[in-house]
N, CA, C and O atoms as a Tripos MOL2 file, in Angstrom:
@<TRIPOS>MOLECULE
protein
  260   259    65     0     0
PROTEIN
NO_CHARGES

@<TRIPOS>ATOM
      1 N          22.7020   -0.7010  -13.4950 N.3       1 MET1
      2 CA         21.6480   -0.7880  -12.4130 C.3       1 MET1
      3 C          20.8490    1.3230  -12.4120 C.2       1 MET1
      4 O          19.8120    1.7810  -11.9310 O.2       1 MET1
      5 N          21.6800    1.8000  -12.9750 N.am      2 GLY2
      6 CA         21.1310    3.2430  -12.7250 C.3       2 GLY2
      7 C          21.5320    4.1740  -11.6090 C.2       2 GLY2
      8 O          21.1750    5.3420  -11.4560 O.2       2 GLY2
      9 N          22.1820    3.5930  -11.0030 N.am      3 LEU3
     10 CA         22.7510    4.3910   -9.3790 C.3       3 LEU3
     11 C          23.8170    5.4010   -9.4480 C.2       3 LEU3
     12 O          24.8240    5.5310  -10.1430 O.2       3 LEU3
     13 N          23.2540    6.0900   -8.4780 N.am      4 ARG4
     14 CA         24.5590    7.4810   -8.6790 C.3       4 ARG4
     15 C          24.9870    7.3820   -7.0890 C.2       4 ARG4
     16 O          24.3890    6.7670   -6.2060 O.2       4 ARG4
     17 N          26.0190    8.0500   -6.9930 N.am      5 PRO5
     18 CA         26.3410    8.1690   -5.6710 C.3       5 PRO5
     19 C          25.3450    8.6710   -4.7800 C.2       5 PRO5
     20 O          24.5490    9.5460   -5.1200 O.2       5 PRO5
     21 N          25.3740    7.9290   -3.1940 N.am      6 GLY6
     22 CA         24.2180    8.5420   -2.4170 C.3       6 GLY6
     23 C          22.5340    7.7530   -2.6310 C.2       6 GLY6
     24 O          21.5390    7.9010   -1.9210 O.2       6 GLY6
     25 N          22.6650    7.1220   -3.5560 N.am      7 ASP7
     26 CA         21.2760    6.5000   -3.8910 C.3       7 ASP7
     27 C          20.9410    5.4700   -2.8710 C.2       7 ASP7
     28 O          21.8880    4.7040   -2.6930 O.2       7 ASP7
     29 N          19.8790    5.2040   -2.1360 N.am      8 VAL8
     30 CA         19.4250    3.7970   -1.2620 C.3       8 VAL8
     31 C          19.7550    2.7280   -1.9500 C.2       8 VAL8
     32 O          19.2140    2.7700   -3.0550 O.2       8 VAL8
     33 N          20.3030    1.9260   -1.8210 N.am      9 VAL9
     34 CA         19.7300    0.2770   -2.5550 C.3       9 VAL9
     35 C          19.5000   -0.7270   -1.4160 C.2       9 VAL9
     36 O          20.2320   -0.7550   -0.4270 O.2       9 VAL9
     37 N          18.4930   -1.5200   -1.5870 N.am     10 VAL10
     38 CA         17.4480   -2.3650   -1.0790 C.3      10 VAL10
     39 C          18.2670   -3.5820   -1.4220 C.2      10 VAL10
     40 O          18.4630   -3.9000   -2.5950 O.2      10 VAL10
     41 N          18.8800   -4.4580   -0.1100 N.am     11 MET11
     42 CA         19.2480   -5.7480   -0.5190 C.3      11 MET11
     43 C          18.5540   -6.8170    0.0150 C.2      11 MET11
     44 O          19.0020   -6.9240    1.1560 O.2      11 MET11
     45 N          17.6150   -7.7710   -0.1790 N.am     12 SER12
     46 CA         17.0890   -9.1000   -0.0320 C.3      12 SER12
     47 C          17.3110  -10.3990   -0.5520 C.2      12 SER12
     48 O          17.7190  -10.6400   -1.6880 O.2      12 SER12
     49 N          16.9670  -11.3960    0.5030 N.am     13 LEU13
     50 CA         17.5360  -12.6200    0.1780 C.3      13 LEU13
     51 C          15.7530  -13.2560   -0.1220 C.2      13 LEU13
     52 O          14.8200  -13.1890    0.6780 O.2      13 LEU13
     53 N          15.7420  -13.6930   -1.1600 N.am     14 GLU14
     54 CA         14.6100  -14.0680   -1.5900 C.3      14 GLU14
     55 C          14.5560  -15.6150   -2.8580 C.2      14 GLU14
     56 O          14.7380  -15.6360   -4.0750 O.2      14 GLU14
     57 N          14.2280  -16.7240   -1.8790 N.am     15 GLU15
     58 CA         14.2390  -18.3770   -2.1860 C.3      15 GLU15
     59 C          15.7390  -18.6810   -2.2260 C.2      15 GLU15
     60 O          16.0860  -19.8430   -2.4340 O.2      15 GLU15
     61 N          16.7180  -17.6550   -2.0300 N.am     16 GLY16
     62 CA         17.9570  -18.2810   -2.2280 C.3      16 GLY16
     63 C          18.7160  -17.4570   -3.0300 C.2      16 GLY16
     64 O          19.9420  -17.5660   -3.0230 O.2      16 GLY16
     65 N          18.0380  -16.4850   -3.8610 N.am     17 VAL17
     66 CA         18.4520  -15.7610   -4.4370 C.3      17 VAL17
     67 C          18.5480  -13.9710   -3.7150 C.2      17 VAL17
     68 O          17.6090  -13.4260   -3.1350 O.2      17 VAL17
     69 N          19.7160  -13.4350   -3.9230 N.am     18 LEU18
     70 CA         19.7940  -11.8920   -3.5200 C.3      18 LEU18
     71 C          19.9040  -11.1260   -4.3040 C.2      18 LEU18
     72 O          20.8930  -10.9600   -5.0180 O.2      18 LEU18
     73 N          18.6050  -10.3390   -4.3120 N.am     19 ARG19
     74 CA         18.1390   -9.1750   -4.9650 C.3      19 ARG19
     75 C          18.9160   -7.9760   -4.3150 C.2      19 ARG19
     76 O          19.1820   -7.8280   -3.1220 O.2      19 ARG19
     77 N          19.2220   -7.1500   -5.3740 N.am     20 ILE20
     78 CA         19.4490   -5.9910   -4.8680 C.3      20 ILE20
     79 C          19.0180   -5.0840   -5.8950 C.2      20 ILE20
     80 O          19.2730   -5.3840   -7.0610 O.2      20 ILE20
     81 N          18.2830   -3.8070   -5.5890 N.am     21 GLU21
     82 CA         17.8060   -3.0000   -6.3410 C.3      21 GLU21
     83 C          17.4300   -1.8490   -5.4050 C.2      21 GLU21
     84 O          17.2870   -1.9170   -4.1840 O.2      21 GLU21
     85 N          17.2600   -0.5160   -6.3900 N.am     22 SER22
     86 CA         17.4620    0.8140   -5.6330 C.3      22 SER22
     87 C          15.8060    0.9630   -5.1870 C.2      22 SER22
     88 O          14.8130    0.5400   -5.7780 O.2      22 SER22
     89 N          15.9100    1.6950   -3.9740 N.am     23 GLN23
     90 CA         14.7910    1.6360   -3.2810 C.3      23 GLN23
     91 C          13.7850    2.6630   -4.3960 C.2      23 GLN23
     92 O          12.6250    2.6370   -3.9850 O.2      23 GLN23
     93 N          13.8670    3.1780   -5.1450 N.am     24 LEU24
     94 CA         12.7760    3.6480   -6.2660 C.3      24 LEU24
     95 C          12.4150    2.6640   -7.0520 C.2      24 LEU24
     96 O          11.2430    2.7620   -7.4180 O.2      24 LEU24
     97 N          13.0580    1.6340   -7.5010 N.am     25 ALA25
     98 CA         13.1660    0.3940   -8.4150 C.3      25 ALA25
     99 C          11.8830   -0.4260   -7.0520 C.2      25 ALA25
    100 O          10.6630   -0.5780   -7.1050 O.2      25 ALA25
    101 N          12.4330   -0.6150   -6.4730 N.am     26 ARG26
    102 CA         11.6760   -1.4970   -5.1720 C.3      26 ARG26
    103 C          10.0330   -0.8570   -5.1580 C.2      26 ARG26
    104 O           8.9730   -1.4370   -5.3950 O.2      26 ARG26
    105 N          10.2510    0.2850   -4.8550 N.am     27 ILE27
    106 CA          8.9940    1.0760   -4.8120 C.3      27 ILE27
    107 C           8.1570    0.7320   -5.8310 C.2      27 ILE27
    108 O           7.0440    0.3000   -5.5310 O.2      27 ILE27
    109 N           8.5640    0.8680   -7.3210 N.am     28 ARG28
    110 CA          7.6660    0.8450   -8.5180 C.3      28 ARG28
    111 C           7.5280   -0.6140   -8.5870 C.2      28 ARG28
    112 O           6.6100   -0.9190   -9.3490 O.2      28 ARG28
    113 N           8.1460   -1.6700   -8.0330 N.am     29 ARG29
    114 CA          8.1010   -3.0560   -8.4470 C.3      29 ARG29
    115 C           6.9900   -3.2400   -7.6280 C.2      29 ARG29
    116 O           6.2070   -3.9910   -8.2100 O.2      29 ARG29
    117 N           6.6850   -2.9880   -6.8410 N.am     30 ILE30
    118 CA          5.7490   -3.0300   -5.3060 C.3      30 ILE30
    119 C           4.3870   -2.3650   -5.6770 C.2      30 ILE30
    120 O           3.2220   -2.6180   -5.3700 O.2      30 ILE30
    121 N           4.9140   -1.5250   -6.3650 N.am     31 GLN31
    122 CA          3.3000   -0.3320   -6.7770 C.3      31 GLN31
    123 C           2.6260   -1.3210   -7.7790 C.2      31 GLN31
    124 O           1.4310   -1.6080   -7.7180 O.2      31 GLN31
    125 N           3.7220   -1.9480   -8.9480 N.am     32 GLU32
    126 CA          2.7380   -2.7720  -10.1970 C.3      32 GLU32
    127 C           2.5080   -3.7150   -9.4820 C.2      32 GLU32
    128 O           1.2830   -3.8330   -9.5080 O.2      32 GLU32
    129 N           2.9720   -4.5570   -8.7770 N.am     33 GLU33
    130 CA          2.5570   -6.1650   -8.4370 C.3      33 GLU33
    131 C           0.9580   -5.6260   -7.6770 C.2      33 GLU33
    132 O          -0.0170   -6.2710   -8.0630 O.2      33 GLU33
    133 N           0.7460   -4.7390   -6.8660 N.am     34 PHE34
    134 CA         -0.6620   -4.3370   -6.3730 C.3      34 PHE34
    135 C          -1.5580   -3.5400   -7.3690 C.2      34 PHE34
    136 O          -2.7220   -3.2340   -7.1120 O.2      34 PHE34
    137 N          -1.0220   -3.2860   -8.3290 N.am     35 MET35
    138 CA         -2.1810   -2.4980   -8.9970 C.3      35 MET35
    139 C          -3.1160   -3.1540   -9.7880 C.2      35 MET35
    140 O          -4.0070   -2.5050  -10.3350 O.2      35 MET35
    141 N          -3.0170   -4.5390   -9.9380 N.am     36 PRO36
    142 CA         -4.3180   -5.6740   -9.7510 C.3      36 PRO36
    143 C          -5.3390   -5.4110   -9.0860 C.2      36 PRO36
    144 O          -6.4950   -5.6500   -9.4330 O.2      36 PRO36
    145 N          -4.8760   -4.7460   -7.7810 N.am     37 PHE37
    146 CA         -5.9830   -4.5400   -6.4600 C.3      37 PHE37
    147 C          -6.6010   -3.1980   -6.3740 C.2      37 PHE37
    148 O          -7.5520   -2.8640   -5.6680 O.2      37 PHE37
    149 N          -5.8990   -2.4680   -7.2170 N.am     38 ALA38
    150 CA         -6.5420   -0.5170   -7.1520 C.3      38 ALA38
    151 C          -7.7740   -0.9910   -7.7390 C.2      38 ALA38
    152 O          -8.0870   -2.0000   -8.3720 O.2      38 ALA38
    153 N          -8.4320    0.1370   -7.3010 N.am     39 ASN39
    154 CA         -9.8840    0.4580   -7.6400 C.3      39 ASN39
    155 C          -9.7100    1.9130   -8.1110 C.2      39 ASN39
    156 O         -10.3350    2.7580   -7.4700 O.2      39 ASN39
    157 N          -9.0220    2.2840   -9.0420 N.am     40 SER40
    158 CA         -9.2960    3.9690   -9.6550 C.3      40 SER40
    159 C         -10.4450    4.2530   -9.4750 C.2      40 SER40
    160 O         -10.4600    5.4620   -9.2450 O.2      40 SER40
    161 N         -11.8210    3.7050   -9.4260 N.am     41 ALA41
    162 CA        -12.9380    4.6970   -8.9600 C.3      41 ALA41
    163 C         -12.9930    5.3350   -8.1110 C.2      41 ALA41
    164 O         -13.2900    6.5280   -8.1770 O.2      41 ALA41
    165 N         -12.6790    4.6240   -6.9180 N.am     42 VAL42
    166 CA        -12.5170    4.9090   -5.2180 C.3      42 VAL42
    167 C         -11.2030    4.6390   -4.6980 C.2      42 VAL42
    168 O         -10.5500    3.5960   -4.6560 O.2      42 VAL42
    169 N         -10.9120    6.0460   -4.2320 N.am     43 LEU43
    170 CA        -10.1330    5.9430   -3.4810 C.3      43 LEU43
    171 C         -10.0470    5.2710   -1.7430 C.2      43 LEU43
    172 O         -10.9740    5.6680   -1.0370 O.2      43 LEU43
    173 N          -9.2570    4.5300   -1.2070 N.am     44 ALA44
    174 CA         -9.2610    3.5050   -0.0940 C.3      44 ALA44
    175 C          -9.7230    4.3500    1.0740 C.2      44 ALA44
    176 O         -10.7300    4.1110    1.7400 O.2      44 ALA44
    177 N          -8.5050    5.8240    1.3430 N.am     45 SER45
    178 CA         -9.3380    6.4350    2.3340 C.3      45 SER45
    179 C         -10.8660    6.7010    2.6920 C.2      45 SER45
    180 O         -11.5130    6.5390    3.7260 O.2      45 SER45
    181 N         -11.1920    7.1850    1.3950 N.am     46 ASP46
    182 CA        -12.7390    7.4980    1.3740 C.3      46 ASP46
    183 C         -13.6510    6.4360    1.1190 C.2      46 ASP46
    184 O         -14.7970    6.8180    0.8850 O.2      46 ASP46
    185 N         -13.4220    4.9830    1.0950 N.am     47 GLU47
    186 CA        -14.0590    3.9330    1.2950 C.3      47 GLU47
    187 C         -13.8100    3.5740    2.6110 C.2      47 GLU47
    188 O         -14.8770    3.2600    3.1390 O.2      47 GLU47
    189 N         -12.6040    3.4530    3.5940 N.am     48 LEU48
    190 CA        -12.4130    3.6010    4.9520 C.3      48 LEU48
    191 C         -13.2650    4.5840    5.6170 C.2      48 LEU48
    192 O         -13.8860    4.2690    6.6330 O.2      48 LEU48
    193 N         -13.3320    5.6840    5.1410 N.am     49 ILE49
    194 CA        -14.5350    6.9340    6.0110 C.3      49 ILE49
    195 C         -15.4560    6.5580    6.1420 C.2      49 ILE49
    196 O         -15.9160    6.4720    7.2810 O.2      49 ILE49
    197 N         -16.4860    5.9750    4.5530 N.am     50 THR50
    198 CA        -17.7240    5.7600    4.7540 C.3      50 THR50
    199 C         -17.9750    4.1530    5.4780 C.2      50 THR50
    200 O         -19.0880    3.8640    5.9170 O.2      50 THR50
    201 N         -17.0240    3.3440    5.5310 N.am     51 GLU51
    202 CA        -17.2820    2.0710    6.4400 C.3      51 GLU51
    203 C         -17.3140    2.7220    7.5990 C.2      51 GLU51
    204 O         -18.4350    2.6750    8.1050 O.2      51 GLU51
    205 N         -16.6540    3.2160    8.1180 N.am     52 ARG52
    206 CA        -16.4840    4.3490    9.8150 C.3      52 ARG52
    207 C         -17.6220    4.6970   10.2480 C.2      52 ARG52
    208 O         -18.1800    4.2880   11.2670 O.2      52 ARG52
    209 N         -18.1440    5.7620    9.1890 N.am     53 ARG53
    210 CA        -19.3310    6.5830    9.2540 C.3      53 ARG53
    211 C         -20.8080    5.5270    9.5790 C.2      53 ARG53
    212 O         -21.7510    5.7600   10.3350 O.2      53 ARG53
    213 N         -20.5670    4.3770    8.7240 N.am     54 GLU54
    214 CA        -21.8780    3.8180    8.8630 C.3      54 GLU54
    215 C         -21.5370    2.6490   10.0940 C.2      54 GLU54
    216 O         -22.4450    1.9750   10.5810 O.2      54 GLU54
    217 N         -20.1840    2.5170   10.4970 N.am     55 GLU55
    218 CA        -20.5300    2.1340   11.7880 C.3      55 GLU55
    219 C         -20.3970    2.9110   13.1850 C.2      55 GLU55
    220 O         -20.4980    2.4520   14.3230 O.2      55 GLU55
    221 N         -20.1790    4.0310   12.8280 N.am     56 SER56
    222 CA        -20.8900    4.8370   14.0520 C.3      56 SER56
    223 C         -21.9070    4.9520   14.0720 C.2      56 SER56
    224 O         -22.6100    4.7980   15.0700 O.2      56 SER56
    225 N         -22.3010    5.2770   12.9030 N.am     57 SER57
    226 CA        -23.9990    5.2070   12.8250 C.3      57 SER57
    227 C         -24.8730    3.7920   13.4890 C.2      57 SER57
    228 O         -26.0420    3.9270   13.8510 O.2      57 SER57
    229 N         -24.3260    2.7710   13.5700 N.am     58 ARG58
    230 CA        -25.0680    1.6620   14.1220 C.3      58 ARG58
    231 C         -24.9250    1.9690   15.2470 C.2      58 ARG58
    232 O         -25.8740    2.2400   15.9830 O.2      58 ARG58
    233 N         -23.2560    1.9960   15.7350 N.am     59 GLU59
    234 CA        -22.8320    2.1340   17.1660 C.3      59 GLU59
    235 C         -24.0460    3.0430   18.0110 C.2      59 GLU59
    236 O         -24.7060    2.5910   18.9470 O.2      59 GLU59
    237 N         -24.1450    4.1700   17.5500 N.am     60 MET60
    238 CA        -25.2200    5.3470   17.8290 C.3      60 MET60
    239 C         -26.4180    5.0520   17.8210 C.2      60 MET60
    240 O         -27.2100    5.8720   18.2870 O.2      60 MET60
    241 N         -26.8730    3.8610   17.3190 N.am     61 GLU61
    242 CA        -28.4270    3.9000   17.1920 C.3      61 GLU61
    243 C         -28.1960    2.5250   18.4100 C.2      61 GLU61
    244 O         -28.9910    2.3670   19.3360 O.2      61 GLU61
    245 N         -27.2350    1.8120   18.2370 N.am     62 GLU62
    246 CA        -27.4720    0.8760   19.5060 C.3      62 GLU62
    247 C         -27.3070    1.2950   20.8420 C.2      62 GLU62
    248 O         -27.7000    0.5790   21.7630 O.2      62 GLU62
    249 N         -26.6720    2.5710   21.0740 N.am     63 TRP63
    250 CA        -26.5470    3.0980   22.2540 C.3      63 TRP63
    251 C         -27.7920    3.5890   22.8520 C.2      63 TRP63
    252 O         -28.1010    3.4640   24.0370 O.2      63 TRP63
    253 N         -28.6810    4.3240   21.6650 N.am     64 LEU64
    254 CA        -29.5230    5.1900   22.0600 C.3      64 LEU64
    255 C         -30.8500    4.2710   22.2160 C.2      64 LEU64
    256 O         -31.9210    4.7450   22.5960 O.2      64 LEU64
    257 N         -30.6580    2.8390   21.8640 N.am     65 GLY65
    258 CA        -31.8120    1.9250   21.7330 C.3      65 GLY65
    259 C         -32.6800    2.1680   20.5660 C.2      65 GLY65
    260 O         -33.6660    1.4570   20.3730 O.2      65 GLY65
@<TRIPOS>BOND
     1     1     2 1
     2     2     3 1
     3     3     4 2
     4     3     5 am
     5     5     6 1
     6     6     7 1
     7     7     8 2
     8     7     9 am
     9     9    10 1
    10    10    11 1
    11    11    12 2
    12    11    13 am
    13    13    14 1
    14    14    15 1
    15    15    16 2
    16    15    17 am
    17    17    18 1
    18    18    19 1
    19    19    20 2
    20    19    21 am
    21    21    22 1
    22    22    23 1
    23    23    24 2
    24    23    25 am
    25    25    26 1
    26    26    27 1
    27    27    28 2
    28    27    29 am
    29    29    30 1
    30    30    31 1
    31    31    32 2
    32    31    33 am
    33    33    34 1
    34    34    35 1
    35    35    36 2
    36    35    37 am
    37    37    38 1
    38    38    39 1
    39    39    40 2
    40    39    41 am
    41    41    42 1
    42    42    43 1
    43    43    44 2
    44    43    45 am
    45    45    46 1
    46    46    47 1
    47    47    48 2
    48    47    49 am
    49    49    50 1
    50    50    51 1
    51    51    52 2
    52    51    53 am
    53    53    54 1
    54    54    55 1
    55    55    56 2
    56    55    57 am
    57    57    58 1
    58    58    59 1
    59    59    60 2
    60    59    61 am
    61    61    62 1
    62    62    63 1
    63    63    64 2
    64    63    65 am
    65    65    66 1
    66    66    67 1
    67    67    68 2
    68    67    69 am
    69    69    70 1
    70    70    71 1
    71    71    72 2
    72    71    73 am
    73    73    74 1
    74    74    75 1
    75    75    76 2
    76    75    77 am
    77    77    78 1
    78    78    79 1
    79    79    80 2
    80    79    81 am
    81    81    82 1
    82    82    83 1
    83    83    84 2
    84    83    85 am
    85    85    86 1
    86    86    87 1
    87    87    88 2
    88    87    89 am
    89    89    90 1
    90    90    91 1
    91    91    92 2
    92    91    93 am
    93    93    94 1
    94    94    95 1
    95    95    96 2
    96    95    97 am
    97    97    98 1
    98    98    99 1
    99    99   100 2
   100    99   101 am
   101   101   102 1
   102   102   103 1
   103   103   104 2
   104   103   105 am
   105   105   106 1
   106   106   107 1
   107   107   108 2
   108   107   109 am
   109   109   110 1
   110   110   111 1
   111   111   112 2
   112   111   113 am
   113   113   114 1
   114   114   115 1
   115   115   116 2
   116   115   117 am
   117   117   118 1
   118   118   119 1
   119   119   120 2
   120   119   121 am
   121   121   122 1
   122   122   123 1
   123   123   124 2
   124   123   125 am
   125   125   126 1
   126   126   127 1
   127   127   128 2
   128   127   129 am
   129   129   130 1
   130   130   131 1
   131   131   132 2
   132   131   133 am
   133   133   134 1
   134   134   135 1
   135   135   136 2
   136   135   137 am
   137   137   138 1
   138   138   139 1
   139   139   140 2
   140   139   141 am
   141   141   142 1
   142   142   143 1
   143   143   144 2
   144   143   145 am
   145   145   146 1
   146   146   147 1
   147   147   148 2
   148   147   149 am
   149   149   150 1
   150   150   151 1
   151   151   152 2
   152   151   153 am
   153   153   154 1
   154   154   155 1
   155   155   156 2
   156   155   157 am
   157   157   158 1
   158   158   159 1
   159   159   160 2
   160   159   161 am
   161   161   162 1
   162   162   163 1
   163   163   164 2
   164   163   165 am
   165   165   166 1
   166   166   167 1
   167   167   168 2
   168   167   169 am
   169   169   170 1
   170   170   171 1
   171   171   172 2
   172   171   173 am
   173   173   174 1
   174   174   175 1
   175   175   176 2
   176   175   177 am
   177   177   178 1
   178   178   179 1
   179   179   180 2
   180   179   181 am
   181   181   182 1
   182   182   183 1
   183   183   184 2
   184   183   185 am
   185   185   186 1
   186   186   187 1
   187   187   188 2
   188   187   189 am
   189   189   190 1
   190   190   191 1
   191   191   192 2
   192   191   193 am
   193   193   194 1
   194   194   195 1
   195   195   196 2
   196   195   197 am
   197   197   198 1
   198   198   199 1
   199   199   200 2
   200   199   201 am
   201   201   202 1
   202   202   203 1
   203   203   204 2
   204   203   205 am
   205   205   206 1
   206   206   207 1
   207   207   208 2
   208   207   209 am
   209   209   210 1
   210   210   211 1
   211   211   212 2
   212   211   213 am
   213   213   214 1
   214   214   215 1
   215   215   216 2
   216   215   217 am
   217   217   218 1
   218   218   219 1
   219   219   220 2
   220   219   221 am
   221   221   222 1
   222   222   223 1
   223   223   224 2
   224   223   225 am
   225   225   226 1
   226   226   227 1
   227   227   228 2
   228   227   229 am
   229   229   230 1
   230   230   231 1
   231   231   232 2
   232   231   233 am
   233   233   234 1
   234   234   235 1
   235   235   236 2
   236   235   237 am
   237   237   238 1
   238   238   239 1
   239   239   240 2
   240   239   241 am
   241   241   242 1
   242   242   243 1
   243   243   244 2
   244   243   245 am
   245   245   246 1
   246   246   247 1
   247   247   248 2
   248   247   249 am
   249   249   250 1
   250   250   251 1
   251   251   252 2
   252   251   253 am
   253   253   254 1
   254   254   255 1
   255   255   256 2
   256   255   257 am
   257   257   258 1
   258   258   259 1
   259   259   260 2
@<TRIPOS>SUBSTRUCTURE
     1 MET1         2 RESIDUE 1 A MET
     2 GLY2         6 RESIDUE 1 A GLY
     3 LEU3        10 RESIDUE 1 A LEU
     4 ARG4        14 RESIDUE 1 A ARG
     5 PRO5        18 RESIDUE 1 A PRO
     6 GLY6        22 RESIDUE 1 A GLY
     7 ASP7        26 RESIDUE 1 A ASP
     8 VAL8        30 RESIDUE 1 A VAL
     9 VAL9        34 RESIDUE 1 A VAL
    10 VAL10       38 RESIDUE 1 A VAL
    11 MET11       42 RESIDUE 1 A MET
    12 SER12       46 RESIDUE 1 A SER
    13 LEU13       50 RESIDUE 1 A LEU
    14 GLU14       54 RESIDUE 1 A GLU
    15 GLU15       58 RESIDUE 1 A GLU
    16 GLY16       62 RESIDUE 1 A GLY
    17 VAL17       66 RESIDUE 1 A VAL
    18 LEU18       70 RESIDUE 1 A LEU
    19 ARG19       74 RESIDUE 1 A ARG
    20 ILE20       78 RESIDUE 1 A ILE
    21 GLU21       82 RESIDUE 1 A GLU
    22 SER22       86 RESIDUE 1 A SER
    23 GLN23       90 RESIDUE 1 A GLN
    24 LEU24       94 RESIDUE 1 A LEU
    25 ALA25       98 RESIDUE 1 A ALA
    26 ARG26      102 RESIDUE 1 A ARG
    27 ILE27      106 RESIDUE 1 A ILE
    28 ARG28      110 RESIDUE 1 A ARG
    29 ARG29      114 RESIDUE 1 A ARG
    30 ILE30      118 RESIDUE 1 A ILE
    31 GLN31      122 RESIDUE 1 A GLN
    32 GLU32      126 RESIDUE 1 A GLU
    33 GLU33      130 RESIDUE 1 A GLU
    34 PHE34      134 RESIDUE 1 A PHE
    35 MET35      138 RESIDUE 1 A MET
    36 PRO36      142 RESIDUE 1 A PRO
    37 PHE37      146 RESIDUE 1 A PHE
    38 ALA38      150 RESIDUE 1 A ALA
    39 ASN39      154 RESIDUE 1 A ASN
    40 SER40      158 RESIDUE 1 A SER
    41 ALA41      162 RESIDUE 1 A ALA
    42 VAL42      166 RESIDUE 1 A VAL
    43 LEU43      170 RESIDUE 1 A LEU
    44 ALA44      174 RESIDUE 1 A ALA
    45 SER45      178 RESIDUE 1 A SER
    46 ASP46      182 RESIDUE 1 A ASP
    47 GLU47      186 RESIDUE 1 A GLU
    48 LEU48      190 RESIDUE 1 A LEU
    49 ILE49      194 RESIDUE 1 A ILE
    50 THR50      198 RESIDUE 1 A THR
    51 GLU51      202 RESIDUE 1 A GLU
    52 ARG52      206 RESIDUE 1 A ARG
    53 ARG53      210 RESIDUE 1 A ARG
    54 GLU54      214 RESIDUE 1 A GLU
    55 GLU55      218 RESIDUE 1 A GLU
    56 SER56      222 RESIDUE 1 A SER
    57 SER57      226 RESIDUE 1 A SER
    58 ARG58      230 RESIDUE 1 A ARG
    59 GLU59      234 RESIDUE 1 A GLU
    60 MET60      238 RESIDUE 1 A MET
    61 GLU61      242 RESIDUE 1 A GLU
    62 GLU62      246 RESIDUE 1 A GLU
    63 TRP63      250 RESIDUE 1 A TRP
    64 LEU64      254 RESIDUE 1 A LEU
    65 GLY65      258 RESIDUE 1 A GLY
């Protein structure tokens, strides 16, 4: 497993199977699982900021009438 003394190990029970993996291996596995959903052209934070600015602008227009 490539573990060294002091490494953090994560254990989980998934569909009756005990999975033991290092914390780093778990992070990498999860990153790979979510990779198809990532849009490398746009950062999620930039998307959220843009959406919030648009929402704020609409709220201001409603408030001012």
